[in-house]
py3Dmol code that shows the C-alpha trace and the ligand (Angstrom):
import py3Dmol

protein = """\
ATOM      1  CA  MET A   1     126.420  49.426-115.919  1.00  0.00           C
ATOM      2  CA  ASN A   2     126.008  45.640-115.770  1.00  0.00           C
ATOM      3  CA  ALA A   3     126.781  43.352-112.830  1.00  0.00           C
ATOM      4  CA  GLU A   4     130.328  42.592-113.998  1.00  0.00           C
ATOM      5  CA  GLN A   5     131.127  46.286-114.358  1.00  0.00           C
ATOM      6  CA  ALA A   6     129.653  46.946-110.920  1.00  0.00           C
ATOM      7  CA  LEU A   7     131.891  44.280-109.381  1.00  0.00           C
ATOM      8  CA  GLU A   8     134.859  45.809-111.171  1.00  0.00           C
ATOM      9  CA  ARG A   9     134.045  49.234-109.799  1.00  0.00           C
ATOM     10  CA  ALA A  10     133.721  47.724-106.347  1.00  0.00           C
ATOM     11  CA  ARG A  11     137.142  46.080-106.763  1.00  0.00           C
ATOM     12  CA  ASP A  12     138.607  49.439-107.779  1.00  0.00           C
ATOM     13  CA  ALA A  13     137.218  50.731-104.484  1.00  0.00           C
ATOM     14  CA  GLY A  14     138.953  47.884-102.621  1.00  0.00           C
ATOM     15  CA  ILE A  15     135.797  45.827-102.140  1.00  0.00           C
ATOM     16  CA  HIS A  16     136.110  42.201-103.210  1.00  0.00           C
ATOM     17  CA  ARG A  17     133.230  39.770-103.357  1.00  0.00           C
ATOM     18  CA  LEU A  18     133.977  36.349-101.875  1.00  0.00           C
ATOM     19  CA  ARG A  19     131.435  33.628-102.692  1.00  0.00           C
ATOM     20  CA  ILE A  20     131.263  31.133 -99.847  1.00  0.00           C
ATOM     21  CA  PRO A  21     129.339  27.818-100.093  1.00  0.00           C
ATOM     22  CA  THR A  22     126.412  27.090 -97.780  1.00  0.00           C
ATOM     23  CA  PRO A  23     124.350  23.917 -97.308  1.00  0.00           C
ATOM     24  CA  PHE A  24     121.145  25.923 -97.803  1.00  0.00           C
ATOM     25  CA  ALA A  25     118.833  26.213-100.794  1.00  0.00           C
ATOM     26  CA  VAL A  26     119.948  29.802-101.306  1.00  0.00           C
ATOM     27  CA  GLY A  27     123.364  28.598-102.525  1.00  0.00           C
ATOM     28  CA  ARG A  28     126.498  30.644-101.978  1.00  0.00           C
ATOM     29  CA  VAL A  29     126.602  33.622 -99.684  1.00  0.00           C
ATOM     30  CA  ASN A  30     128.529  36.773-100.565  1.00  0.00           C
ATOM     31  CA  CYS A  31     131.079  38.030 -98.089  1.00  0.00           C
ATOM     32  CA  TYR A  32     133.099  41.136 -98.896  1.00  0.00           C
ATOM     33  CA  LEU A  33     136.737  41.867 -98.217  1.00  0.00           C
ATOM     34  CA  LEU A  34     137.419  45.558 -97.681  1.00  0.00           C
ATOM     35  CA  GLU A  35     141.058  46.253 -98.439  1.00  0.00           C
ATOM     36  CA  ASP A  36     141.460  49.166 -96.135  1.00  0.00           C
ATOM     37  CA  GLU A  37     142.646  49.992 -92.676  1.00  0.00           C
ATOM     38  CA  PRO A  38     141.493  48.058 -90.762  1.00  0.00           C
ATOM     39  CA  VAL A  39     141.437  45.070 -93.134  1.00  0.00           C
ATOM     40  CA  THR A  40     137.767  44.144 -92.939  1.00  0.00           C
ATOM     41  CA  LEU A  41     135.578  41.179 -93.760  1.00  0.00           C
ATOM     42  CA  ILE A  42     131.854  41.782 -94.081  1.00  0.00           C
ATOM     43  CA  ASP A  43     130.044  38.544 -93.145  1.00  0.00           C
ATOM     44  CA  THR A  44     131.781  35.192 -92.821  1.00  0.00           C
ATOM     45  CA  GLY A  45     129.747  32.374 -94.337  1.00  0.00           C
ATOM     46  CA  PRO A  46     128.361  29.422 -92.360  1.00  0.00           C
ATOM     47  CA  ASN A  47     130.217  27.387 -89.771  1.00  0.00           C
ATOM     48  CA  SER A  48     131.617  24.536 -91.868  1.00  0.00           C
ATOM     49  CA  GLY A  49     135.022  23.237 -92.849  1.00  0.00           C
ATOM     50  CA  LYS A  50     134.167  23.705 -96.505  1.00  0.00           C
ATOM     51  CA  ALA A  51     133.217  27.345 -95.997  1.00  0.00           C
ATOM     52  CA  LEU A  52     136.376  27.964 -93.984  1.00  0.00           C
ATOM     53  CA  ASP A  53     138.582  26.363 -96.661  1.00  0.00           C
ATOM     54  CA  GLU A  54     136.981  28.422 -99.399  1.00  0.00           C
ATOM     55  CA  LEU A  55     137.195  31.625 -97.413  1.00  0.00           C
ATOM     56  CA  ASN A  56     140.866  30.942 -96.809  1.00  0.00           C
ATOM     57  CA  ALA A  57     141.552  30.184-100.462  1.00  0.00           C
ATOM     58  CA  GLN A  58     139.675  33.217-101.746  1.00  0.00           C
ATOM     59  CA  LEU A  59     141.394  35.548 -99.271  1.00  0.00           C
ATOM     60  CA  GLU A  60     144.779  34.088-100.253  1.00  0.00           C
ATOM     61  CA  SER A  61     144.118  34.583-103.944  1.00  0.00           C
ATOM     62  CA  LEU A  62     143.739  38.274-103.094  1.00  0.00           C
ATOM     63  CA  GLY A  63     146.973  38.331-101.072  1.00  0.00           C
ATOM     64  CA  HIS A  64     145.230  38.258 -97.698  1.00  0.00           C
ATOM     65  CA  SER A  65     144.606  35.699 -94.984  1.00  0.00           C
ATOM     66  CA  ILE A  66     142.224  35.004 -92.145  1.00  0.00           C
ATOM     67  CA  ASP A  67     144.997  35.822 -89.676  1.00  0.00           C
ATOM     68  CA  GLY A  68     145.405  39.229 -91.268  1.00  0.00           C
ATOM     69  CA  LEU A  69     141.795  40.303 -90.752  1.00  0.00           C
ATOM     70  CA  GLU A  70     141.391  43.149 -88.277  1.00  0.00           C
ATOM     71  CA  LEU A  71     137.653  43.697 -88.294  1.00  0.00           C
ATOM     72  CA  VAL A  72     134.646  41.501 -89.055  1.00  0.00           C
ATOM     73  CA  ILE A  73     131.338  43.260 -89.659  1.00  0.00           C
ATOM     74  CA  LEU A  74     128.115  41.259 -89.386  1.00  0.00           C
ATOM     75  CA  THR A  75     125.160  42.390 -91.480  1.00  0.00           C
ATOM     76  CA  HIS A  76     122.483  40.361 -89.673  1.00  0.00           C
ATOM     77  CA  GLN A  77     121.785  37.406 -87.430  1.00  0.00           C
ATOM     78  CA  HIS A  78     121.284  34.630 -90.006  1.00  0.00           C
ATOM     79  CA  ILE A  79     123.649  31.668 -89.794  1.00  0.00           C
ATOM     80  CA  ASP A  80     124.678  31.588 -93.457  1.00  0.00           C
ATOM     81  CA  HIS A  81     126.229  35.026 -92.817  1.00  0.00           C
ATOM     82  CA  LEU A  82     127.884  34.690 -89.431  1.00  0.00           C
ATOM     83  CA  GLY A  83     128.634  31.033 -88.672  1.00  0.00           C
ATOM     84  CA  LEU A  84     132.422  31.374 -88.945  1.00  0.00           C
ATOM     85  CA  VAL A  85     132.757  34.575 -86.954  1.00  0.00           C
ATOM     86  CA  GLU A  86     134.030  33.102 -83.704  1.00  0.00           C
ATOM     87  CA  ILE A  87     136.649  30.962 -85.456  1.00  0.00           C
ATOM     88  CA  ILE A  88     137.865  33.946 -87.459  1.00  0.00           C
ATOM     89  CA  ALA A  89     137.954  36.231 -84.420  1.00  0.00           C
ATOM     90  CA  GLU A  90     139.943  33.640 -82.448  1.00  0.00           C
ATOM     91  CA  HIS A  91     142.499  33.139 -85.210  1.00  0.00           C
ATOM     92  CA  SER A  92     142.971  36.728 -86.162  1.00  0.00           C
ATOM     93  CA  GLY A  93     142.125  38.682 -83.038  1.00  0.00           C
ATOM     94  CA  ALA A  94     139.823  40.760 -85.238  1.00  0.00           C
ATOM     95  CA  GLU A  95     137.224  43.001 -83.677  1.00  0.00           C
ATOM     96  CA  VAL A  96     133.616  41.986 -84.349  1.00  0.00           C
ATOM     97  CA  ALA A  97     131.125  44.711 -85.205  1.00  0.00           C
ATOM     98  CA  ALA A  98     127.319  44.431 -85.436  1.00  0.00           C
ATOM     99  CA  ILE A  99     124.296  46.618 -84.845  1.00  0.00           C
ATOM    100  CA  ASP A 100     123.876  47.167 -81.098  1.00  0.00           C
ATOM    101  CA  VAL A 101     120.353  45.749 -80.907  1.00  0.00           C
ATOM    102  CA  ALA A 102     121.613  42.350 -82.139  1.00  0.00           C
ATOM    103  CA  VAL A 103     124.584  41.971 -79.799  1.00  0.00           C
ATOM    104  CA  GLU A 104     122.817  39.894 -77.183  1.00  0.00           C
ATOM    105  CA  ARG A 105     121.083  37.760 -79.782  1.00  0.00           C
ATOM    106  CA  ILE A 106     124.406  36.928 -81.435  1.00  0.00           C
ATOM    107  CA  ALA A 107     126.100  36.216 -78.090  1.00  0.00           C
ATOM    108  CA  ASN A 108     123.429  33.706 -77.026  1.00  0.00           C
ATOM    109  CA  PHE A 109     123.093  31.892 -80.323  1.00  0.00           C
ATOM    110  CA  GLY A 110     122.216  28.389 -79.027  1.00  0.00           C
ATOM    111  CA  GLU A 111     119.694  29.503 -76.438  1.00  0.00           C
ATOM    112  CA  ASP A 112     118.294  32.022 -78.859  1.00  0.00           C
ATOM    113  CA  ALA A 113     117.827  29.417 -81.602  1.00  0.00           C
ATOM    114  CA  GLU A 114     115.879  27.316 -79.108  1.00  0.00           C
ATOM    115  CA  ARG A 115     113.563  30.235 -78.265  1.00  0.00           C
ATOM    116  CA  GLU A 116     113.220  31.161 -81.926  1.00  0.00           C
ATOM    117  CA  ASP A 117     112.066  27.602 -82.706  1.00  0.00           C
ATOM    118  CA  ALA A 118     109.564  27.689 -79.858  1.00  0.00           C
ATOM    119  CA  PHE A 119     108.246  31.027 -81.117  1.00  0.00           C
ATOM    120  CA  ALA A 120     107.964  29.713 -84.680  1.00  0.00           C
ATOM    121  CA  GLY A 121     106.309  26.480 -83.528  1.00  0.00           C
ATOM    122  CA  GLY A 122     103.687  28.343 -81.507  1.00  0.00           C
ATOM    123  CA  LEU A 123     102.942  30.653 -84.426  1.00  0.00           C
ATOM    124  CA  MET A 124     102.620  27.826 -86.914  1.00  0.00           C
ATOM    125  CA  LEU A 125     100.140  25.917 -84.723  1.00  0.00           C
ATOM    126  CA  ARG A 126      98.144  29.076 -84.032  1.00  0.00           C
ATOM    127  CA  HIS A 127      97.819  29.703 -87.757  1.00  0.00           C
ATOM    128  CA  GLY A 128      96.562  26.257 -88.681  1.00  0.00           C
ATOM    129  CA  ILE A 129      99.684  24.370 -89.707  1.00  0.00           C
ATOM    130  CA  PRO A 130      99.288  20.684 -88.713  1.00  0.00           C
ATOM    131  CA  GLU A 131     101.337  19.423 -85.782  1.00  0.00           C
ATOM    132  CA  ASN A 132     103.268  16.824 -87.772  1.00  0.00           C
ATOM    133  CA  VAL A 133     104.425  19.503 -90.235  1.00  0.00           C
ATOM    134  CA  VAL A 134     105.497  21.753 -87.373  1.00  0.00           C
ATOM    135  CA  TYR A 135     107.522  18.980 -85.721  1.00  0.00           C
ATOM    136  CA  ALA A 136     109.183  18.024 -88.989  1.00  0.00           C
ATOM    137  CA  LEU A 137     110.194  21.626 -89.639  1.00  0.00           C
ATOM    138  CA  GLN A 138     111.558  22.016 -86.142  1.00  0.00           C
ATOM    139  CA  ALA A 139     113.718  18.925 -86.602  1.00  0.00           C
ATOM    140  CA  VAL A 140     115.113  20.458 -89.802  1.00  0.00           C
ATOM    141  CA  SER A 141     115.785  23.739 -88.025  1.00  0.00           C
ATOM    142  CA  ARG A 142     117.596  21.934 -85.209  1.00  0.00           C
ATOM    143  CA  SER A 143     119.752  20.023 -87.678  1.00  0.00           C
ATOM    144  CA  PHE A 144     120.840  23.318 -89.280  1.00  0.00           C
ATOM    145  CA  ARG A 145     121.959  24.826 -86.008  1.00  0.00           C
ATOM    146  CA  GLY A 146     125.480  23.437 -86.298  1.00  0.00           C
ATOM    147  CA  TRP A 147     126.094  25.874 -89.158  1.00  0.00           C
ATOM    148  CA  GLY A 148     125.652  28.787 -86.797  1.00  0.00           C
ATOM    149  CA  ALA A 149     127.729  29.924 -83.858  1.00  0.00           C
ATOM    150  CA  HIS A 150     127.609  32.441 -81.080  1.00  0.00           C
ATOM    151  CA  ALA A 151     129.933  35.406 -81.199  1.00  0.00           C
ATOM    152  CA  ARG A 152     131.083  38.143 -78.939  1.00  0.00           C
ATOM    153  CA  VAL A 153     130.503  41.499 -80.578  1.00  0.00           C
ATOM    154  CA  THR A 154     133.313  43.779 -79.436  1.00  0.00           C
ATOM    155  CA  ARG A 155     132.172  46.783 -81.395  1.00  0.00           C
ATOM    156  CA  PRO A 156     128.436  47.502 -81.191  1.00  0.00           C
ATOM    157  CA  LEU A 157     127.262  49.863 -83.941  1.00  0.00           C
ATOM    158  CA  ARG A 158     124.613  52.550 -83.600  1.00  0.00           C
ATOM    159  CA  ASP A 159     122.061  53.206 -86.334  1.00  0.00           C
ATOM    160  CA  GLY A 160     123.239  56.289 -88.242  1.00  0.00           C
ATOM    161  CA  GLU A 161     126.823  56.302 -86.999  1.00  0.00           C
ATOM    162  CA  THR A 162     129.738  56.576 -89.419  1.00  0.00           C
ATOM    163  CA  MET A 163     132.588  54.053 -89.385  1.00  0.00           C
ATOM    164  CA  GLU A 164     135.928  55.581 -90.303  1.00  0.00           C
ATOM    165  CA  PHE A 165     138.468  53.642 -92.360  1.00  0.00           C
ATOM    166  CA  ARG A 166     141.712  54.878 -93.914  1.00  0.00           C
ATOM    167  CA  ASP A 167     140.172  55.166 -97.393  1.00  0.00           C
ATOM    168  CA  ARG A 168     136.450  55.456 -96.773  1.00  0.00           C
ATOM    169  CA  ARG A 169     133.615  56.189 -94.449  1.00  0.00           C
ATOM    170  CA  LEU A 170     130.653  53.864 -94.109  1.00  0.00           C
ATOM    171  CA  GLN A 171     127.402  55.009 -92.615  1.00  0.00           C
ATOM    172  CA  VAL A 172     125.632  52.340 -90.580  1.00  0.00           C
ATOM    173  CA  LEU A 173     121.903  52.093 -91.377  1.00  0.00           C
ATOM    174  CA  HIS A 174     119.567  49.702 -89.598  1.00  0.00           C
ATOM    175  CA  ARG A 175     117.103  48.299 -92.152  1.00  0.00           C
ATOM    176  CA  PRO A 176     115.061  45.611 -90.397  1.00  0.00           C
ATOM    177  CA  GLY A 177     112.597  43.434 -92.300  1.00  0.00           C
ATOM    178  CA  HIS A 178     114.286  40.377 -93.774  1.00  0.00           C
ATOM    179  CA  SER A 179     115.559  39.902 -90.222  1.00  0.00           C
ATOM    180  CA  PRO A 180     115.212  42.249 -87.239  1.00  0.00           C
ATOM    181  CA  SER A 181     118.949  43.009 -87.287  1.00  0.00           C
ATOM    182  CA  ASP A 182     119.507  43.759 -90.999  1.00  0.00           C
ATOM    183  CA  THR A 183     122.098  46.482 -91.323  1.00  0.00           C
ATOM    184  CA  VAL A 184     123.372  48.162 -94.495  1.00  0.00           C
ATOM    185  CA  PHE A 185     126.568  50.153 -94.978  1.00  0.00           C
ATOM    186  CA  TRP A 186     126.531  53.273 -97.107  1.00  0.00           C
ATOM    187  CA  ASP A 187     129.534  54.844 -98.814  1.00  0.00           C
ATOM    188  CA  SER A 188     128.069  58.182 -99.889  1.00  0.00           C
ATOM    189  CA  GLU A 189     131.252  59.276-101.637  1.00  0.00           C
ATOM    190  CA  ARG A 190     131.391  56.267-103.956  1.00  0.00           C
ATOM    191  CA  LYS A 191     127.623  55.763-103.953  1.00  0.00           C
ATOM    192  CA  ILE A 192     128.080  52.120-103.040  1.00  0.00           C
ATOM    193  CA  LEU A 193     125.668  50.421-100.642  1.00  0.00           C
ATOM    194  CA  ILE A 194     126.626  47.144 -98.990  1.00  0.00           C
ATOM    195  CA  ALA A 195     123.161  45.766 -98.348  1.00  0.00           C
ATOM    196  CA  ALA A 196     123.467  42.036 -97.580  1.00  0.00           C
ATOM    197  CA  ASP A 197     120.022  40.385 -97.653  1.00  0.00           C
ATOM    198  CA  HIS A 198     118.066  43.623 -97.374  1.00  0.00           C
ATOM    199  CA  LEU A 199     117.999  43.699-101.174  1.00  0.00           C
ATOM    200  CA  ILE A 200     118.819  40.798-103.501  1.00  0.00           C
ATOM    201  CA  ALA A 201     118.532  40.987-107.281  1.00  0.00           C
ATOM    202  CA  HIS A 202     117.333  37.469-108.062  1.00  0.00           C
ATOM    203  CA  ILE A 203     115.210  36.670-105.001  1.00  0.00           C
ATOM    204  CA  SER A 204     112.541  38.685-103.279  1.00  0.00           C
ATOM    205  CA  SER A 205     113.966  38.899 -99.747  1.00  0.00           C
ATOM    206  CA  ASN A 206     111.462  37.260 -97.427  1.00  0.00           C
ATOM    207  CA  PRO A 207     110.432  39.236 -94.390  1.00  0.00           C
ATOM    208  CA  LEU A 208     110.803  36.258 -92.094  1.00  0.00           C
ATOM    209  CA  LEU A 209     108.924  36.201 -88.829  1.00  0.00           C
ATOM    210  CA  SER A 210     111.340  36.412 -85.986  1.00  0.00           C
ATOM    211  CA  ARG A 211     111.212  37.325 -82.328  1.00  0.00           C
ATOM    212  CA  PRO A 212     111.761  41.031 -81.780  1.00  0.00           C
ATOM    213  CA  LEU A 213     115.246  41.964 -80.594  1.00  0.00           C
ATOM    214  CA  ASP A 214     113.913  43.628 -77.452  1.00  0.00           C
ATOM    215  CA  GLY A 215     113.297  40.176 -75.985  1.00  0.00           C
ATOM    216  CA  SER A 216     109.501  40.318 -76.105  1.00  0.00           C
ATOM    217  CA  ASP A 217     107.589  37.531 -77.806  1.00  0.00           C
ATOM    218  CA  ASP A 218     105.114  39.736 -79.680  1.00  0.00           C
ATOM    219  CA  ARG A 219     104.936  38.917 -83.349  1.00  0.00           C
ATOM    220  CA  PRO A 220     106.462  41.816 -85.291  1.00  0.00           C
ATOM    221  CA  LYS A 221     104.762  43.060 -88.457  1.00  0.00           C
ATOM    222  CA  ALA A 222     107.719  41.978 -90.518  1.00  0.00           C
ATOM    223  CA  LEU A 223     106.456  42.947 -93.980  1.00  0.00           C
ATOM    224  CA  ALA A 224     105.257  46.392 -92.888  1.00  0.00           C
ATOM    225  CA  ILE A 225     108.678  46.943 -91.304  1.00  0.00           C
ATOM    226  CA  TYR A 226     110.438  45.670 -94.415  1.00  0.00           C
ATOM    227  CA  LEU A 227     108.424  47.877 -96.794  1.00  0.00           C
ATOM    228  CA  ASP A 228     109.292  50.880 -94.656  1.00  0.00           C
ATOM    229  CA  SER A 229     112.984  49.918 -94.717  1.00  0.00           C
ATOM    230  CA  MET A 230     112.902  49.523 -98.515  1.00  0.00           C
ATOM    231  CA  ARG A 231     111.313  52.941 -98.927  1.00  0.00           C
ATOM    232  CA  ARG A 232     114.135  54.489 -96.922  1.00  0.00           C
ATOM    233  CA  THR A 233     116.773  52.686 -98.984  1.00  0.00           C
ATOM    234  CA  ARG A 234     115.030  53.870-102.145  1.00  0.00           C
ATOM    235  CA  GLU A 235     115.948  57.451-101.172  1.00  0.00           C
ATOM    236  CA  LEU A 236     119.697  56.738-101.228  1.00  0.00           C
ATOM    237  CA  PRO A 237     121.400  57.864-104.459  1.00  0.00           C
ATOM    238  CA  ALA A 238     123.155  54.498-104.752  1.00  0.00           C
ATOM    239  CA  GLU A 239     124.808  53.472-108.015  1.00  0.00           C
ATOM    240  CA  ILE A 240     125.815  50.016-106.858  1.00  0.00           C
ATOM    241  CA  VAL A 241     124.147  47.809-104.267  1.00  0.00           C
ATOM    242  CA  LEU A 242     126.204  44.813-103.167  1.00  0.00           C
ATOM    243  CA  SER A 243     123.997  41.972-101.943  1.00  0.00           C
ATOM    244  CA  GLY A 244     124.381  39.012 -99.638  1.00  0.00           C
ATOM    245  CA  HIS A 245     123.567  36.590-102.457  1.00  0.00           C
ATOM    246  CA  GLY A 246     124.009  36.858-106.214  1.00  0.00           C
ATOM    247  CA  ASP A 247     124.990  39.816-108.340  1.00  0.00           C
ATOM    248  CA  PRO A 248     125.133  43.536-107.578  1.00  0.00           C
ATOM    249  CA  ILE A 249     122.094  45.703-108.213  1.00  0.00           C
ATOM    250  CA  THR A 250     122.619  48.743-110.396  1.00  0.00           C
ATOM    251  CA  ASP A 251     119.088  50.129-110.375  1.00  0.00           C
ATOM    252  CA  HIS A 252     117.811  49.737-106.855  1.00  0.00           C
ATOM    253  CA  VAL A 253     114.942  52.222-107.325  1.00  0.00           C
ATOM    254  CA  ALA A 254     113.409  50.138-110.127  1.00  0.00           C
ATOM    255  CA  LEU A 255     113.969  46.939-108.149  1.00  0.00           C
ATOM    256  CA  ILE A 256     112.349  48.368-105.007  1.00  0.00           C
ATOM    257  CA  ASP A 257     109.401  49.765-106.972  1.00  0.00           C
ATOM    258  CA  ASP A 258     108.923  46.372-108.569  1.00  0.00           C
ATOM    259  CA  ARG A 259     109.061  44.576-105.211  1.00  0.00           C
ATOM    260  CA  ILE A 260     106.600  47.004-103.611  1.00  0.00           C
ATOM    261  CA  ALA A 261     104.196  46.570-106.551  1.00  0.00           C
ATOM    262  CA  LYS A 262     104.461  42.773-106.281  1.00  0.00           C
ATOM    263  CA  HIS A 263     103.684  42.868-102.580  1.00  0.00           C
ATOM    264  CA  ASP A 264     100.701  45.049-103.317  1.00  0.00           C
ATOM    265  CA  ARG A 265      99.375  42.597-105.899  1.00  0.00           C
ATOM    266  CA  ARG A 266      99.893  39.674-103.537  1.00  0.00           C
ATOM    267  CA  LYS A 267      98.080  41.543-100.782  1.00  0.00           C
ATOM    268  CA  GLU A 268      95.053  42.050-103.068  1.00  0.00           C
ATOM    269  CA  LYS A 269      95.098  38.388-104.070  1.00  0.00           C
ATOM    270  CA  ILE A 270      95.061  37.376-100.413  1.00  0.00           C
ATOM    271  CA  PHE A 271      92.222  39.800 -99.735  1.00  0.00           C
ATOM    272  CA  THR A 272      90.161  38.248-102.535  1.00  0.00           C
ATOM    273  CA  LEU A 273      90.642  34.802-100.967  1.00  0.00           C
ATOM    274  CA  ILE A 274      89.649  36.093 -97.529  1.00  0.00           C
ATOM    275  CA  GLU A 275      86.596  37.792 -99.000  1.00  0.00           C
ATOM    276  CA  GLN A 276      85.402  34.458-100.428  1.00  0.00           C
ATOM    277  CA  GLU A 277      85.465  32.842 -97.001  1.00  0.00           C
ATOM    278  CA  PRO A 278      87.288  33.208 -93.684  1.00  0.00           C
ATOM    279  CA  ARG A 279      90.545  31.293 -93.830  1.00  0.00           C
ATOM    280  CA  SER A 280      93.543  30.529 -91.666  1.00  0.00           C
ATOM    281  CA  ALA A 281      96.987  31.648 -92.805  1.00  0.00           C
ATOM    282  CA  TYR A 282      97.719  28.008 -93.650  1.00  0.00           C
ATOM    283  CA  ASP A 283      94.572  27.805 -95.822  1.00  0.00           C
ATOM    284  CA  LEU A 284      95.695  30.960 -97.597  1.00  0.00           C
ATOM    285  CA  ALA A 285      99.210  29.631 -98.138  1.00  0.00           C
ATOM    286  CA  GLN A 286      97.831  26.393 -99.601  1.00  0.00           C
ATOM    287  CA  ALA A 287      95.460  28.290-101.877  1.00  0.00           C
ATOM    288  CA  ILE A 288      98.399  30.276-103.239  1.00  0.00           C
ATOM    289  CA  TRP A 289     101.297  27.833-103.212  1.00  0.00           C
ATOM    290  CA  GLY A 290      99.778  24.357-102.926  1.00  0.00           C
ATOM    291  CA  ASN A 291     102.228  21.832-101.529  1.00  0.00           C
ATOM    292  CA  VAL A 292     104.960  24.440-101.048  1.00  0.00           C
ATOM    293  CA  ALA A 293     102.844  25.646 -98.129  1.00  0.00           C
ATOM    294  CA  VAL A 294     103.681  22.321 -96.474  1.00  0.00           C
ATOM    295  CA  THR A 295     107.357  21.916 -97.349  1.00  0.00           C
ATOM    296  CA  GLN A 296     108.100  25.613 -96.754  1.00  0.00           C
ATOM    297  CA  ALA A 297     105.451  26.141 -94.108  1.00  0.00           C
ATOM    298  CA  PHE A 298     107.248  28.778 -92.078  1.00  0.00           C
ATOM    299  CA  LEU A 299     108.435  30.787 -95.057  1.00  0.00           C
ATOM    300  CA  THR A 300     104.986  30.880 -96.623  1.00  0.00           C
ATOM    301  CA  LEU A 301     103.348  31.611 -93.248  1.00  0.00           C
ATOM    302  CA  SER A 302     105.684  34.594 -92.823  1.00  0.00           C
ATOM    303  CA  GLU A 303     104.707  35.823 -96.265  1.00  0.00           C
ATOM    304  CA  ILE A 304     100.951  35.427 -95.663  1.00  0.00           C
ATOM    305  CA  LEU A 305     100.957  37.025 -92.218  1.00  0.00           C
ATOM    306  CA  GLY A 306     103.034  39.923 -93.497  1.00  0.00           C
ATOM    307  CA  HIS A 307     100.330  40.754 -96.033  1.00  0.00           C
ATOM    308  CA  VAL A 308      97.426  40.074 -93.681  1.00  0.00           C
ATOM    309  CA  ASP A 309      99.016  42.538 -91.211  1.00  0.00           C
ATOM    310  CA  LEU A 310      98.753  45.213 -93.897  1.00  0.00           C
ATOM    311  CA  LEU A 311      95.094  44.353 -94.555  1.00  0.00           C
ATOM    312  CA  VAL A 312      94.322  44.465 -90.823  1.00  0.00           C
ATOM    313  CA  ASP A 313      96.074  47.854 -90.578  1.00  0.00           C
ATOM    314  CA  GLU A 314      93.956  49.068 -93.495  1.00  0.00           C
ATOM    315  CA  GLY A 315      90.817  47.994 -91.621  1.00  0.00           C
ATOM    316  CA  ARG A 316      89.813  45.493 -94.319  1.00  0.00           C
ATOM    317  CA  VAL A 317      90.457  42.239 -92.483  1.00  0.00           C
ATOM    318  CA  GLU A 318      89.909  41.079 -88.924  1.00  0.00           C
ATOM    319  CA  GLU A 319      91.121  38.184 -86.886  1.00  0.00           C
ATOM    320  CA  HIS A 320      88.879  35.540 -85.228  1.00  0.00           C
ATOM    321  CA  GLU A 321      90.169  32.841 -82.988  1.00  0.00           C
ATOM    322  CA  SER A 322      88.446  29.550 -82.355  1.00  0.00           C
ATOM    323  CA  ASP A 323      89.932  26.439 -80.729  1.00  0.00           C
ATOM    324  CA  GLY A 324      93.325  28.083 -80.647  1.00  0.00           C
ATOM    325  CA  VAL A 325      93.450  28.648 -84.420  1.00  0.00           C
ATOM    326  CA  VAL A 326      93.210  32.067 -86.042  1.00  0.00           C
ATOM    327  CA  HIS A 327      91.008  32.709 -89.078  1.00  0.00           C
ATOM    328  CA  PHE A 328      90.981  35.909 -91.055  1.00  0.00           C
ATOM    329  CA  ALA A 329      87.726  37.384 -92.300  1.00  0.00           C
ATOM    330  CA  ALA A 330      86.847  40.401 -94.384  1.00  0.00           C
ATOM    331  CA  VAL A 331      85.503  43.208 -92.226  1.00  0.00           C
ATOM    332  CA  GLY A 332      81.730  43.214 -92.521  1.00  0.00           C
ATOM    333  CA  ASN A 333      81.656  39.593 -93.601  1.00  0.00           C
ATOM    334  CA  SER A 334      79.380  37.976 -91.036  1.00  0.00           C
ATOM    335  CA  ARG A 335      79.925  34.335 -91.992  1.00  0.00           C
ATOM    336  CA  PRO A 336      81.464  32.586 -88.996  1.00  0.00           C
ATOM    337  CA  ALA A 337      84.903  31.044 -89.151  1.00  0.00           C
ATOM    338  CA  GLU A 338      84.948  27.284 -89.113  1.00  0.00           C
ATOM    339  CA  GLY A 339      87.307  25.636 -86.652  1.00  0.00           C
TER     340      GLY A 339
END
"""
ligand_1 = """\
1
ZN
Zn 121.459 35.189 -96.472
"""
view = py3Dmol.view(width=600, height=400)
view.addModel(protein, "pdb")
view.setStyle({"model": 0}, {"cartoon": {"style": "trace"}})
view.addModel(ligand_1, "xyz")
view.setStyle({"model": 1}, {"stick": {}})
view.zoomTo()
view.show()
């Protein structure tokens, strides 16, 4: 089965992919219309007039409308997926469903974005990213905020619960990693998984560092969490995985195995660099990606720390702090870290 056939099978099951534009490098975001009872939209696209117009047009071409939506399901907290939710809920009166642990986060979007930026800024400085880079990135993040929005979740979902529709049942599965709130929806009868950004065919979903949903400011081990989530998804006998960006996945086991192997190789590469000399996460990112470590400092920091977490857990790497900056050293390597 190729991607086109997978989309056709999804359409036969009343699931229509809507491709909504975003201002972000990732390009369009996939939202899904579920023609069922209730009439359901999974994710909304970002908060922009262009996204709203396109959503409207694509719903109309399928004989639906924003006003006719009865339920909006949010797959995770990222703004390219939920920016239009409040506008849609106001127009249609639709219920808004999301995983229970994300409800507060989604309700306090503005305040939360502020805290998320502070968290990211602190982390970046602690891991050796220069101040001017941190400030520049925070300005970019602030300028993107308008594409998000807060939303009142009227229907909190529990991990493992089953949502009942007229024509289907969807099991709610919390799969944190890419973000702490990632949720996938499993139709075991049709063997279709609606996975949003948990699994994307053409991009390796980044386990982005984010504040934990419990309100603490401890840095979560995002990659370890994500690998665990992928292993659980691997066990599902899915035939079609519908993603938040790009085309459907028709062999998720091979894709997951490939991603896990790639992470393993990257982890070993990072270990080799740390073995040569103690380095900060920023040093490591520059050694691997060069200038991308500057322009995409937070993304690459997330990636490095995710792998270093695994090495620390394996007892191969340890952390040293001097002058407020963390360096990683191979265990048993006695050379001191340089500030
Ligand atoms: Zn996304």
